[in-house]
C-alpha positions in Angstrom: 123.6 93.6 118.3 120.4 95.7 118.2 117.0 94.9 119.4 114.2 96.9 117.7 110.7 97.8 118.9 107.8 99.5 117.2 105.6 101.5 119.5 102.3 103.4 118.9 103.0 106.8 120.4 99.4 108.1 120.5 97.0 105.3 121.4 93.3 106.1 121.3 91.5 108.9 119.5 91.9 112.5 120.6 90.2 115.6 119.3 93.4 117.7 119.6 96.7 117.3 117.8 98.3 118.9 120.9 97.0 116.1 123.1 98.3 113.5 120.6 101.8 115.1 120.7 101.8 115.4 124.5 100.9 111.7 124.8 103.6 110.8 122.2 106.2 112.8 124.1 105.3 111.0 127.4 105.6 107.5 125.7 109.0 108.5 124.1 110.3 109.7 127.5 109.2 106.4 129.1 111.0 104.2 126.6 114.1 106.4 126.7 114.2 106.1 130.5 114.2 102.3 130.1 117.3 102.5 127.9 115.8 102.6 124.4 117.0 105.0 121.8 114.4 106.7 119.5 115.5 106.1 115.9 112.5 107.5 114.0 108.9 108.6 114.2 106.6 107.7 111.3 103.0 107.8 110.4 101.9 104.5 108.9 99.5 106.2 106.5 96.3 104.7 108.1 94.5 108.0 107.8 93.8 108.3 111.5 96.9 110.2 112.5 98.6 107.4 114.4 102.3 107.9 115.2 104.7 105.0 115.4 108.1 105.2 117.1 111.0 103.0 116.1 113.2 102.4 119.1 116.4 100.3 119.4 118.5 99.1 122.2 122.2 98.3 121.8 124.0 95.4 123.5 127.7 95.2 123.1 128.0 91.7 124.7 125.5 89.9 122.4 122.9 89.6 125.1 119.9 91.8 125.9 
């Protein structure tokens, strides 16, 4: 069984794409350290450059 989570990777408005990517990397690393697996990164098309990460966590025993 998989549990899915959608996470904004770059909250807030930044003037630099580099800062957005640094923040996104930090958020990804945080979730991975908590046992989540990154499946996909997507931009929701909102025109503001938001990045959304799709994470999942596997549970082989049916409980999370």
